[in-house]
N, CA, C and O of each residue as an XYZ file, in Angstrom:
812
protein
N      26.263     -5.871    -82.413
C      25.000     -6.852    -82.661
C      23.833     -6.291    -81.749
O      24.284     -5.956    -80.654
N      22.457     -6.085    -81.871
C      21.543     -5.226    -81.002
C      21.220     -6.684    -80.256
O      21.002     -7.781    -80.771
N      21.272     -6.279    -78.813
C      20.793     -7.411    -77.749
C      19.212     -7.782    -78.075
O      18.466     -6.918    -78.537
N      18.817     -8.937    -77.842
C      17.224     -9.253    -77.724
C      16.895     -8.836    -76.379
O      17.658     -8.802    -75.413
N      15.410     -8.453    -76.438
C      14.885     -7.962    -75.439
C      14.593     -9.094    -74.427
O      14.842    -10.255    -74.753
N      14.082     -8.808    -73.228
C      13.887     -9.980    -72.390
C      12.188     -9.660    -71.824
O      11.714     -8.564    -71.522
N      11.597    -10.829    -71.810
C      10.292    -10.740    -71.607
C      10.148    -10.675    -70.165
O      10.544    -11.722    -69.653
N       9.708     -9.793    -69.292
C       9.482     -9.684    -68.230
C       8.123     -9.986    -67.852
O       7.207     -9.241    -68.201
N       7.885    -11.230    -67.028
C       6.300    -11.330    -66.304
C       6.215    -11.170    -65.153
O       6.782    -11.910    -64.349
N       5.244     -9.833    -64.711
C       5.068     -9.746    -63.146
C       3.606     -9.971    -63.000
O       2.712     -9.260    -63.458
N       3.486    -11.050    -62.302
C       2.389    -11.584    -61.573
C       1.818    -11.325    -60.374
O       2.793    -10.911    -59.746
N       0.704    -11.280    -59.473
C       0.305    -11.157    -58.331
C      -1.156    -11.108    -58.299
O      -1.977    -10.758    -59.147
N      -1.274    -11.552    -57.098
C      -2.749    -11.464    -56.611
C      -3.611     -9.980    -56.682
O      -3.123     -8.889    -56.387
N      -4.769    -10.177    -57.066
C      -5.516     -8.781    -56.846
C      -5.184     -8.246    -55.545
O      -5.206     -8.808    -54.449
N      -4.760     -6.633    -55.970
C      -4.791     -6.165    -54.650
C      -3.146     -6.049    -54.058
O      -2.826     -5.410    -53.056
N      -2.572     -6.528    -54.596
C      -0.935     -6.818    -54.244
C      -0.026     -5.220    -54.426
O       0.957     -4.697    -53.901
N      -0.997     -4.881    -55.454
C       0.073     -3.493    -56.003
C       0.436     -3.537    -57.279
O       0.983     -2.560    -57.791
N       0.215     -4.536    -57.895
C       1.116     -4.940    -59.286
C       0.997     -3.576    -60.181
O       2.005     -2.955    -60.519
N      -0.119     -3.231    -60.479
C      -0.304     -2.387    -61.319
C       0.335     -0.775    -61.171
O       0.515     -0.072    -62.165
N       0.625     -0.342    -59.849
C       1.206      0.578    -59.558
C       2.877      0.420    -59.648
O       3.700      1.252    -60.030
N       3.048     -0.736    -59.233
C       4.583     -0.982    -59.193
C       5.195     -1.161    -60.742
O       6.292     -0.746    -61.115
N       4.288     -1.827    -61.485
C       4.520     -1.896    -63.156
C       4.765     -0.538    -63.714
O       5.630     -0.225    -64.533
N       3.806      0.277    -63.104
C       3.949      1.907    -63.882
C       5.372      2.375    -63.064
O       6.139      2.960    -63.828
N       5.715      2.285    -62.132
C       6.884      2.660    -61.555
C       8.075      2.034    -62.090
O       9.036      2.736    -62.407
N       8.096      0.911    -62.205
C       9.238      0.053    -63.392
C       9.448      0.748    -64.611
O      10.574      0.913    -65.079
N       8.232      1.230    -65.232
C       8.460      1.580    -66.577
C       8.776      3.157    -66.609
O       9.018      3.776    -67.646
N       8.745      3.608    -65.567
C       9.224      5.133    -65.342
C      10.252      5.171    -65.127
O      10.639      6.295    -65.446
N      11.483      4.274    -64.531
C      12.539      4.405    -63.813
C      13.852      3.339    -64.807
O      15.063      3.263    -64.597
N      13.138      2.745    -65.723
C      13.801      1.755    -66.186
C      13.973      2.092    -67.644
O      12.901      2.471    -68.116
N      14.924      2.084    -68.486
C      15.089      2.461    -69.768
C      15.088      1.395    -70.650
O      15.485      0.333    -70.171
N      14.655      1.394    -72.125
C      14.661      0.405    -72.792
C      13.539     -0.879    -72.134
O      13.674     -2.102    -72.094
N      12.548     -0.080    -71.721
C      11.298     -1.110    -71.519
C      10.261     -0.680    -71.733
O      10.046      0.517    -71.547
N       9.106     -1.693    -72.282
C       7.771     -1.184    -72.470
C       6.732     -2.181    -71.910
O       7.008     -3.328    -71.559
N       5.594     -1.659    -71.868
C       4.583     -2.492    -71.213
C       3.825     -3.192    -72.738
O       3.608     -2.501    -73.733
N       3.509     -4.645    -72.644
C       2.653     -5.028    -73.685
C       1.211     -4.857    -73.108
O       0.847     -5.105    -71.958
N       0.583     -4.452    -73.991
C      -0.722     -4.294    -73.984
C      -1.668     -5.503    -74.259
O      -1.620     -6.162    -75.298
N      -2.538     -5.734    -73.225
C      -3.446     -7.271    -73.383
C      -4.455     -7.007    -74.003
O      -5.043     -5.938    -73.841
N      -4.806     -7.824    -74.736
C      -6.428     -8.074    -75.289
C      -7.604     -8.315    -74.008
O      -7.296     -9.199    -73.209
N      -8.761     -7.679    -73.793
C      -9.551     -8.275    -73.274
C     -10.948     -8.416    -73.168
O     -11.421     -7.503    -73.844
N     -11.735     -8.998    -72.735
C     -13.156     -8.916    -73.136
C     -14.054     -8.012    -71.967
O     -15.251     -7.728    -72.018
N     -13.192     -7.713    -71.049
C     -14.103     -6.742    -69.977
C     -14.250     -5.163    -70.397
O     -13.531     -4.434    -71.080
N     -15.034     -5.022    -69.956
C     -15.522     -3.674    -70.176
C     -14.296     -2.588    -69.343
O     -13.740     -2.865    -68.280
N     -14.091     -1.348    -70.144
C     -13.290     -0.321    -69.341
C     -13.578      0.240    -68.059
O     -14.721      0.542    -67.716
N     -12.471      0.399    -67.281
C     -12.774      0.871    -65.775
C     -12.155      2.233    -65.788
O     -11.009      2.491    -66.158
N     -13.015      3.041    -65.358
C     -12.632      4.582    -64.922
C     -12.038      5.273    -66.107
O     -12.766      5.631    -67.033
N     -10.913      5.451    -66.117
C     -10.454      6.196    -67.002
C      -9.537      5.585    -67.993
O      -8.775      6.272    -68.673
N      -9.623      4.058    -68.091
C      -8.840      3.473    -69.124
C      -9.484      3.590    -70.729
O     -10.650      3.617    -71.125
N      -8.275      3.643    -71.396
C      -8.491      3.799    -72.850
C      -8.083      2.974    -73.634
O      -6.925      2.607    -73.435
N      -8.780      2.396    -74.737
C      -8.783      1.729    -75.783
C      -7.295      1.861    -76.264
O      -6.921      2.962    -76.668
N      -6.295      0.642    -76.241
C      -5.215      0.913    -77.000
C      -4.119      1.541    -76.195
O      -2.998      1.598    -76.700
N      -4.318      1.992    -75.061
C      -3.405      2.653    -73.850
C      -3.283      1.552    -72.739
O      -2.295      1.011    -72.242
N      -4.620      1.408    -72.522
C      -4.353      0.297    -71.088
C      -4.627     -0.991    -71.304
O      -4.076     -1.878    -70.652
N      -5.574     -1.244    -72.314
C      -5.929     -2.522    -73.104
C      -6.665     -2.396    -74.388
O      -7.475     -1.502    -74.632
N      -6.331     -3.340    -75.176
C      -7.576     -3.717    -76.272
C      -8.835     -4.243    -76.036
O      -9.003     -5.459    -75.943
N      -9.717     -3.458    -75.933
C     -11.331     -4.330    -75.378
C     -11.775     -4.669    -76.646
O     -11.837     -3.935    -77.632
N     -12.124     -6.012    -76.530
C     -12.661     -6.484    -77.767
C     -14.152     -7.456    -77.087
O     -14.358     -7.704    -75.899
N     -14.946     -7.822    -78.178
C     -15.944     -8.584    -77.580
C     -15.512    -10.294    -77.747
O     -14.497    -10.757    -78.267
N     -16.563    -10.955    -77.167
C     -16.093    -12.307    -77.077
C     -15.873    -13.119    -78.324
O     -15.212    -14.158    -78.324
N     -16.424    -12.631    -79.339
C     -16.375    -13.314    -80.751
C     -14.915    -12.875    -81.201
O     -14.163    -13.695    -81.727
N     -14.585    -11.723    -81.007
C     -13.393    -11.432    -81.741
C     -12.239    -12.124    -80.988
O     -11.454    -12.855    -81.592
N     -12.147    -11.904    -79.748
C     -11.417    -12.795    -78.543
C     -11.092    -14.352    -79.303
O     -10.004    -14.698    -79.763
N     -12.401    -15.183    -79.283
C     -12.258    -16.397    -79.636
C     -11.772    -16.418    -80.838
O     -10.966    -17.348    -80.825
N     -11.783    -15.828    -82.131
C     -11.355    -15.987    -83.440
C      -9.642    -15.758    -83.069
O      -8.803    -16.478    -83.611
N      -9.293    -14.792    -82.193
C      -7.712    -14.799    -82.009
C      -7.176    -15.975    -81.458
O      -6.076    -16.440    -81.759
N      -8.030    -16.488    -80.583
C      -7.353    -17.957    -79.670
C      -7.490    -18.922    -81.096
O      -6.711    -19.863    -81.249
N      -8.347    -18.666    -81.930
C      -8.493    -20.003    -82.961
C      -7.575    -19.750    -83.831
O      -7.180    -20.773    -84.390
N      -6.929    -18.515    -84.269
C      -5.812    -18.307    -85.139
C      -4.548    -18.019    -84.628
O      -3.602    -17.438    -85.160
N      -4.701    -18.631    -83.241
C      -3.082    -18.850    -82.660
C      -2.480    -17.320    -82.512
O      -1.253    -17.388    -82.583
N      -2.880    -16.126    -82.353
C      -2.396    -15.075    -82.089
C      -1.869    -14.688    -80.771
O      -1.299    -13.610    -80.604
N      -2.056    -15.575    -79.804
C      -1.918    -15.022    -78.515
C      -0.639    -15.925    -77.958
O      -0.512    -17.135    -78.143
N       0.296    -15.047    -77.221
C       1.404    -15.969    -76.812
C       0.638    -16.524    -75.196
O       1.182    -17.467    -74.622
N      -0.247    -16.062    -74.748
C      -0.980    -16.622    -73.799
C      -2.120    -15.688    -73.453
O      -2.183    -14.460    -73.515
N      -3.156    -16.754    -73.005
C      -4.282    -16.262    -72.574
C      -5.180    -16.703    -71.490
O      -5.102    -17.914    -71.283
N      -5.923    -16.133    -70.820
C      -6.579    -16.906    -69.501
C      -7.973    -16.231    -69.210
O      -8.141    -15.077    -69.605
N      -8.747    -16.734    -68.696
C     -10.107    -16.522    -68.098
C      -9.853    -15.943    -66.495
O      -9.182    -16.536    -65.651
N     -10.331    -15.060    -66.361
C      -9.825    -14.586    -64.792
C     -11.331    -14.218    -64.383
O     -11.896    -13.706    -65.350
N     -12.027    -14.301    -63.438
C     -13.136    -13.883    -63.125
C     -14.322    -13.761    -64.081
O     -15.256    -12.971    -63.950
N     -14.159    -14.628    -65.034
C     -15.234    -14.452    -66.265
C     -14.887    -13.798    -67.290
O     -15.498    -13.961    -68.346
N     -13.809    -12.902    -67.185
C     -13.292    -12.312    -68.305
C     -12.030    -13.036    -68.751
O     -11.379    -13.811    -68.051
N     -11.781    -12.699    -69.949
C     -10.576    -13.150    -70.667
C      -9.744    -12.111    -71.015
O     -10.110    -11.012    -71.432
N      -8.474    -12.530    -70.811
C      -7.098    -11.505    -71.250
C      -6.193    -12.290    -72.264
O      -6.191    -13.519    -72.202
N      -5.545    -11.741    -73.048
C      -4.621    -12.276    -73.966
C      -3.462    -11.434    -74.516
O      -3.725    -10.370    -75.076
N      -2.290    -11.820    -74.397
C      -1.215    -11.063    -75.084
C      -0.918    -11.430    -76.754
O      -1.210    -12.530    -77.224
N      -0.500    -10.691    -77.293
C      -0.338    -10.736    -78.844
C       1.044    -11.327    -79.130
O       2.002    -10.585    -78.912
N       1.259    -12.467    -79.553
C       2.430    -13.072    -79.898
C       3.450    -12.122    -80.784
O       4.584    -11.861    -80.383
N       2.943    -11.657    -81.977
C       3.634    -10.901    -82.577
C       4.074     -9.524    -82.181
O       5.234     -9.159    -82.371
N       3.268     -8.838    -81.696
C       3.406     -7.846    -81.003
C       4.620     -7.814    -79.892
O       5.433     -6.891    -79.851
N       4.636     -8.720    -79.172
C       5.794     -8.999    -78.130
C       7.082     -9.356    -78.713
O       8.116     -8.764    -78.404
N       7.030    -10.465    -79.683
C       8.352    -10.547    -80.514
C       9.147     -9.474    -81.262
O      10.374     -9.487    -81.355
N       8.112     -8.277    -81.938
C       8.394     -7.263    -82.670
C       9.386     -6.730    -81.817
O      10.593     -6.706    -82.056
N       8.651     -6.182    -80.520
C       9.683     -5.537    -79.449
C      10.888     -6.156    -78.977
O      11.998     -5.655    -78.794
N      10.487     -7.316    -78.813
C      11.913     -8.121    -78.560
C      13.146     -8.248    -79.403
O      14.285     -8.523    -79.026
N      12.609     -7.936    -80.906
C      13.476     -8.179    -81.810
C      14.203     -6.716    -81.925
O      15.243     -6.548    -82.562
N      13.590     -5.798    -81.299
C      13.961     -4.334    -81.386
C      14.923     -3.832    -80.354
O      15.422     -2.707    -80.309
N      15.149     -5.047    -79.356
C      16.163     -4.992    -78.203
C      15.405     -4.129    -76.977
O      16.004     -3.381    -76.204
N      14.047     -4.378    -76.963
C      13.159     -3.595    -76.235
C      12.737     -4.793    -74.722
O      12.138     -5.808    -75.079
N      12.915     -4.722    -73.766
C      12.379     -5.547    -72.484
C      10.892     -5.357    -72.486
O      10.319     -4.270    -72.406
N      10.276     -6.657    -72.598
C       8.596     -6.404    -72.635
C       8.197     -6.664    -71.201
O       8.536     -7.717    -70.663
N       7.482     -5.738    -70.549
C       6.949     -6.028    -69.336
C       5.494     -6.877    -69.694
O       4.666     -6.320    -70.414
N       5.297     -7.906    -69.289
C       3.905     -8.520    -69.113
C       3.054     -8.488    -68.021
O       3.298     -9.467    -67.315
N       2.287     -7.900    -67.625
C       1.441     -7.742    -66.266
C       0.237     -8.953    -66.612
O      -0.796     -8.720    -67.240
N       0.581    -10.123    -66.116
C      -0.446    -11.427    -66.190
C      -0.529    -11.897    -65.183
O       0.076    -11.464    -64.202
N      -1.385    -13.017    -65.163
C      -1.686    -13.700    -63.986
C      -0.740    -14.953    -64.271
O      -0.028    -15.083    -65.267
N      -0.884    -15.972    -63.070
C       0.276    -17.250    -63.127
C      -0.372    -18.004    -64.481
O       0.433    -18.412    -65.318
N      -1.356    -18.138    -64.642
C      -1.701    -19.162    -65.797
C      -0.840    -18.562    -67.052
O      -0.143    -19.271    -67.779
N      -0.977    -17.293    -67.181
C      -0.141    -16.738    -68.282
C       1.232    -16.647    -68.297
O       1.822    -16.662    -69.377
N       2.018    -16.527    -66.921
C       3.027    -16.814    -66.757
C       3.680    -18.110    -67.236
O       4.680    -18.066    -67.953
N       3.224    -19.062    -66.916
C       3.506    -20.268    -67.264
C       3.603    -20.413    -68.751
O       4.560    -20.922    -69.334
N       2.333    -19.833    -69.416
C       2.366    -20.093    -70.820
C       3.283    -19.306    -71.539
O       3.419    -19.674    -72.706
N       3.944    -18.347    -71.203
C       5.029    -17.496    -71.710
C       6.279    -18.171    -71.287
O       7.227    -18.135    -72.072
N       6.397    -18.736    -70.236
C       7.775    -19.503    -69.992
C       7.726    -20.930    -70.897
O       8.818    -21.452    -71.126
N       6.648    -21.510    -71.363
C       6.647    -22.404    -72.396
C       7.188    -21.803    -73.776
O       8.187    -22.285    -74.310
N       6.545    -20.819    -74.283
C       6.911    -20.350    -75.419
C       8.109    -19.649    -75.459
O       8.685    -19.809    -76.535
N       8.735    -18.877    -74.616
C      10.061    -17.979    -74.239
C      10.613    -18.573    -73.069
O      10.143    -18.359    -71.952
N      11.654    -19.355    -73.294
C      12.494    -20.047    -72.303
C      13.248    -18.993    -71.839
O      13.842    -19.357    -70.825
N      13.496    -17.829    -72.130
C      14.394    -16.700    -71.452
C      13.608    -15.639    -70.748
O      14.089    -14.642    -70.210
N      12.066    -16.040    -70.827
C      11.570    -14.954    -69.825
C      11.919    -15.038    -68.551
O      12.305    -16.017    -67.913
N      11.715    -13.683    -68.153
C      11.995    -13.594    -66.404
C      10.682    -13.276    -65.890
O       9.905    -12.415    -66.302
N      10.532    -14.135    -64.879
C       9.280    -14.407    -63.881
C       9.288    -13.721    -62.591
O       9.957    -14.248    -61.702
N       8.595    -12.519    -62.304
C       8.800    -12.188    -60.848
C       7.318    -12.321    -60.288
O       6.301    -11.960    -60.881
N       7.393    -12.928    -58.991
C       5.744    -12.557    -58.368
C       6.044    -12.088    -57.191
O       6.917    -12.363    -56.367
N       4.787    -10.986    -57.257
C       4.852     -9.730    -55.986
C       3.761    -10.440    -54.880
O       2.594    -10.777    -55.084
N       4.427    -10.523    -53.861
C       3.505    -10.965    -52.425
C       2.920     -9.822    -51.435
O       3.484     -8.750    -51.216
N       2.032    -10.126    -51.033
C       1.291     -9.012    -50.046
C       2.210     -9.399    -48.864
O       2.759    -10.501    -48.857
N       2.406     -8.380    -47.726
C       3.199     -8.869    -46.732
C       2.206     -9.587    -45.897
O       2.681    -10.130    -44.900
N       0.940     -9.708    -46.085
C       0.369    -10.738    -45.244
C      -1.261    -10.756    -45.907
O      -1.618     -9.978    -46.792
N      -2.127    -11.782    -45.299
C      -3.417    -12.029    -45.930
C      -4.220    -10.991    -45.553
O      -5.039    -10.511    -46.336
N      -4.035    -10.496    -44.161
C      -4.849     -9.285    -43.252
C      -4.728     -7.917    -44.319
O      -5.742     -7.311    -44.666
N      -3.599     -7.596    -44.700
C      -3.395     -6.596    -45.396
C      -3.837     -6.678    -46.842
O      -4.165     -5.628    -47.396
N      -3.877     -7.757    -47.472
C      -4.260     -7.893    -48.654
C      -5.687     -7.687    -48.826
O      -6.057     -7.123    -49.856
N      -6.662     -8.115    -47.844
C      -7.828     -8.074    -47.432
C      -8.002     -6.463    -47.189
O      -9.042     -6.022    -47.678
N      -7.441     -5.814    -46.738
C      -7.805     -4.630    -46.181
C      -7.734     -3.595    -47.500
O      -8.542     -2.690    -47.706
N      -6.479     -3.964    -48.423
C      -6.365     -3.114    -49.727
C      -7.422     -3.541    -50.659
O      -7.883     -2.759    -51.490
N      -7.825     -4.781    -50.545
C      -8.844     -4.798    -51.524
C     -10.402     -4.250    -50.736
O     -11.333     -4.147    -51.534
N     -10.620     -4.017    -49.739
C     -11.747     -3.412    -49.165
C     -11.434     -1.803    -49.463
O     -12.301     -1.135    -50.027
N     -10.269     -1.251    -49.099
C     -10.233      0.127    -49.242
C     -10.251      0.381    -50.733
O     -10.457      1.592    -50.808
N     -10.162     -0.040    -51.807
C      -9.927      0.237    -53.116
C     -11.366      0.395    -53.573
O     -11.659      1.113    -54.529
N     -12.515     -0.491    -52.666
C     -14.023     -0.205    -52.883
C     -14.371     -0.514    -54.255
O     -15.378      0.056    -54.675
N     -13.706     -1.358    -55.112
C     -14.431     -1.718    -56.162
C     -15.190     -3.419    -56.297
O     -15.697     -3.845    -57.334
N     -15.143     -3.813    -55.626
C     -15.745     -5.405    -55.407
C     -16.676     -5.417    -54.136
O     -16.366     -4.931    -53.048
N     -17.697     -5.958    -54.395
C     -18.680     -6.782    -53.277
C     -18.303     -7.671    -52.322
O     -17.904     -8.782    -52.671
N     -18.357     -7.391    -51.254
C     -17.852     -8.575    -50.253
C     -17.372     -9.908    -50.731
O     -16.307    -10.520    -50.644
N     -18.587    -10.146    -51.288
C     -18.549    -11.904    -51.744
C     -17.269    -12.131    -53.015
O     -16.573    -13.133    -53.176
N     -17.252    -10.915    -53.767
C     -16.139    -10.965    -54.516
C     -14.808    -10.880    -53.817
O     -13.908    -11.628    -54.200
N     -14.606    -10.068    -52.863
C     -13.221    -10.074    -52.059
C     -12.833    -11.249    -51.567
O     -11.701    -11.734    -51.544
N     -14.063    -11.771    -51.088
C     -13.728    -13.091    -50.377
C     -13.322    -14.375    -51.441
O     -12.725    -15.355    -50.997
N     -13.618    -14.299    -52.564
C     -13.409    -14.937    -53.838
C     -11.970    -14.888    -54.452
O     -11.348    -15.770    -55.044
N     -11.571    -13.428    -54.100
C     -10.354    -13.165    -54.727
C      -9.276    -13.258    -53.487
O      -8.075    -13.279    -53.757
N      -9.612    -13.299    -52.472
C      -8.757    -13.583    -51.408
C      -8.217    -15.247    -51.602
O      -7.044    -15.601    -51.720
N      -9.448    -16.141    -51.595
C      -9.201    -17.389    -51.800
C      -8.433    -17.681    -52.885
O      -7.528    -18.505    -52.747
N      -8.678    -17.009    -54.244
C      -7.946    -17.445    -55.242
C      -6.430    -16.996    -55.442
O      -5.712    -17.293    -56.396
N      -6.083    -16.178    -54.284
C      -4.959    -15.300    -53.854
C      -3.914    -16.328    -53.374
O      -2.707    -16.229    -53.593
N      -4.543    -17.375    -52.661
C      -3.703    -18.172    -52.386
C      -3.298    -19.340    -53.161
O      -2.238    -19.960    -53.070
N      -4.441    -19.589    -54.056
C      -4.098    -20.422    -55.072
C      -2.806    -19.928    -55.834
O      -1.919    -20.763    -56.012
N      -2.644    -18.784    -56.248
C      -1.949    -18.032    -57.207
C      -0.256    -17.672    -56.365
O       0.824    -17.355    -56.863
N      -0.647    -17.885    -55.015
C       0.746    -17.393    -54.144
C       1.318    -18.702    -54.235
O       2.544    -18.713    -54.342
N       0.656    -19.958    -54.216
C       1.262    -21.158    -54.160
C       1.898    -21.694    -55.194
O       2.776    -22.545    -55.054
N       1.422    -21.140    -56.567
C       1.812    -21.226    -58.112
C       3.304    -20.630    -58.059
O       4.189    -21.244    -58.656
N       3.606    -19.445    -57.358
C       4.399    -18.774    -57.297
C       5.807    -19.378    -57.210
O       6.827    -18.707    -57.366
N       5.787    -20.815    -56.927
C       6.950    -21.604    -56.649
C       7.675    -21.828    -57.923
O       8.825    -22.261    -57.847
N       7.100    -21.566    -59.198
C       7.580    -21.528    -60.584
C       8.344    -20.590    -60.844
O       9.272    -20.880    -61.600
N       8.268    -19.197    -60.358
C       8.866    -17.873    -60.919
C      10.247    -17.870    -60.241
O      10.611    -18.608    -59.326
N      10.869    -17.012    -60.790
C      12.409    -16.668    -60.733
C      12.672    -15.935    -59.268
O      13.567    -16.244    -58.481
N      11.858    -15.077    -59.121
C      11.955    -14.326    -58.074
C      10.776    -13.783    -57.300
O       9.769    -13.586    -57.980
N      10.701    -13.502    -56.001
C       9.888    -13.052    -55.093
C       9.874    -11.926    -54.724
O      10.972    -11.666    -54.231
N       8.967    -10.789    -54.682
C       9.334     -9.497    -53.845
C       7.706     -9.064    -53.406
O       6.621     -9.000    -53.984
N       8.267     -8.798    -51.947
C       7.007     -8.414    -50.802
C       6.735     -7.035    -51.314
O       7.727     -6.322    -51.470
N       5.517     -6.518    -51.613
C       5.315     -5.231    -51.362
C       4.340     -4.770    -50.152
O       3.135     -4.524    -50.094
N       5.421     -4.763    -49.193
C       5.321     -4.107    -48.258
C       5.400     -2.973    -47.799
O       4.518     -2.502    -47.081
N       6.592     -2.267    -48.173
C       6.682     -0.458    -48.334
C       7.208     -0.348    -50.204
O       8.276     -0.694    -50.708
N       6.219      0.145    -50.733
C       6.182      0.682    -52.212
C       7.540      0.691    -52.723
O       8.047     -0.145    -53.470
N       8.209      2.009    -52.105
C       9.439      2.079    -52.735
C      10.335      1.273    -52.757
O      11.103      1.183    -53.715
N      10.414      0.447    -51.578
C      11.719     -0.492    -51.265
C      11.078     -1.930    -52.868
O      11.684     -2.463    -53.797
N       9.885     -1.978    -52.455
C       9.471     -3.020    -53.516
C       9.679     -2.519    -55.120
O       9.885     -3.347    -56.008
N       9.610     -1.222    -55.357
C       9.878     -0.700    -56.646
C      11.558     -0.741    -56.899
O      11.915     -0.933    -58.061
N      12.391     -0.603    -56.070
C      13.518     -0.675    -55.938
C      14.194     -2.231    -56.360
O      15.157     -2.486    -57.084
N      13.229     -3.185    -55.560
C      13.860     -4.377    -55.801
C      13.343     -4.973    -56.900
O      13.799     -6.080    -57.188
N      12.371     -4.432    -57.685
C      12.048     -4.866    -58.914
C      13.093     -4.430    -60.126
O      13.426     -5.169    -61.053
N      13.426     -3.406    -59.966
C      14.300     -2.409    -60.918
C      15.673     -3.140    -60.846
O      16.318     -3.317    -61.879
N      16.120     -3.559    -59.652
C      17.555     -4.118    -58.975
C      17.346     -5.522    -59.928
O      18.194     -5.704    -60.802
N      16.236     -6.526    -59.787
C      16.296     -7.793    -60.411
C      16.414     -7.842    -62.152
O      16.910     -8.717    -62.861
N      15.741     -6.521    -62.538
C      15.877     -6.494    -63.934
C      17.265     -5.935    -64.292
O      17.845     -6.487    -65.227
N      17.778     -5.069    -63.764
C      19.144     -4.616    -64.320
C      20.160     -5.855    -64.014
O      21.145     -6.096    -64.711
N      19.843     -6.465    -63.078
C      21.071     -7.579    -62.772
C      20.615     -8.834    -63.787
O      21.485     -9.660    -64.067
N      19.214     -8.999    -64.366
C      19.063     -9.925    -65.218
C      19.944     -9.817    -66.577
O      20.611    -10.685    -67.141
N      19.702     -8.345    -66.940
C      20.530     -8.002    -68.143
C      21.818     -7.965    -68.205
O      22.367     -7.662    -69.265
N      22.562     -8.278    -67.033
C      24.002     -8.619    -67.148
C      24.613    -10.062    -67.128
O      25.827    -10.268    -67.107
N      23.441    -11.261    -67.137
C      23.652    -12.468    -67.262
C      24.491    -12.635    -68.126
O      24.511    -12.011    -69.187
N      25.400    -13.615    -67.742
C      26.435    -13.779    -68.900
C      26.064    -14.579    -70.107
O      26.899    -14.810    -70.981
N      24.697    -15.053    -70.185
C      24.361    -15.561    -71.522
C      23.668    -14.651    -72.115
O      23.289    -14.976    -73.239
N      23.312    -13.432    -71.690
C      22.998    -12.447    -72.393
C      24.004    -11.287    -72.856
O      23.638    -10.238    -73.385
N      25.297    -11.632    -72.579
C      26.284    -10.694    -73.349
C      27.317    -11.697    -74.252
O      28.529    -11.539    -74.396
N      26.624    -12.575    -74.712
C      27.634    -13.454    -75.947
C      27.963    -12.757    -76.986
O      28.873    -13.145    -77.719
N      27.133    -11.368    -77.277
C      27.403    -10.705    -78.197
C      28.553     -9.761    -78.172
O      29.363     -9.533    -79.070
N      28.471     -9.225    -76.907
C      29.797     -8.259    -76.461
C      31.063     -9.038    -76.436
O      32.010     -8.501    -77.011
N      31.304    -10.390    -75.794
C      32.074    -11.207    -75.724
C      32.695    -11.603    -77.035
O      33.883    -11.924    -77.073
N      31.968    -11.593    -78.074
C      32.568    -12.049    -79.364
C      32.793    -11.150    -80.045
O      33.546    -11.343    -80.999
N      32.334    -10.067    -79.864
C      33.039     -8.712    -80.529
C      34.251     -8.402    -79.877
O      35.223     -8.246    -80.617
N      34.442     -8.259    -78.480
C      35.691     -8.284    -77.934
C      36.758     -9.154    -78.290
O      37.903     -8.708    -78.226
N      36.575    -10.256    -78.632
C      37.617    -11.599    -78.720
C      37.894    -12.106    -80.090
O      38.691    -13.011    -80.337
N      36.918    -11.221    -81.285
C      37.216    -11.415    -82.764
C      38.569    -10.910    -82.844
O      38.988     -9.942    -82.210
N      39.378    -11.780    -83.841
C      40.579    -11.370    -84.395
C      40.182    -10.364    -85.696
O      39.238    -10.538    -86.467
N      41.057     -9.387    -85.719
C      40.822     -8.327    -87.040
C      41.355     -9.094    -88.024
O      41.384     -8.681    -89.183
């Protein structure tokens, strides 16, 4: 019997290093794929439609919401993001663990729809360090950085509903911790019922 994949939600405040850590996790963990979100924001830098995001206009996004196509969606700093329910289900049915790089609003929606989801929240080592990282990436104006820092506190408070917390102080250690969490979760008793049944069935 093919095992069912695990929905893996990874959330963090802007500047915590979520994108880089998710990329490392995908590079070092087999049978895992990243869910590609839909968004109404324009591409940044070298982002490619269909690889990094599905970039759609507001009307298209609204129609997808009305049609119930999203397992979760949220508005973040004036831009909307959503995850296709059918796409995630197809991957899970194939035994692939699906990595959802989404915010805490989306994480709670996924938990409601998929009770077996694994929720991991990434923390910065300090708010001063988070501010430094936001300034150094030189993407936002000072007022936007201030708003992101305030929102970060709200998101960190919401981490109480997550299963695991990983501090991204040392990148390699945080990546190792993430990988260990997923590998351990794959071995949970309730995820090996098919193997137990196969081993104990009378011939």
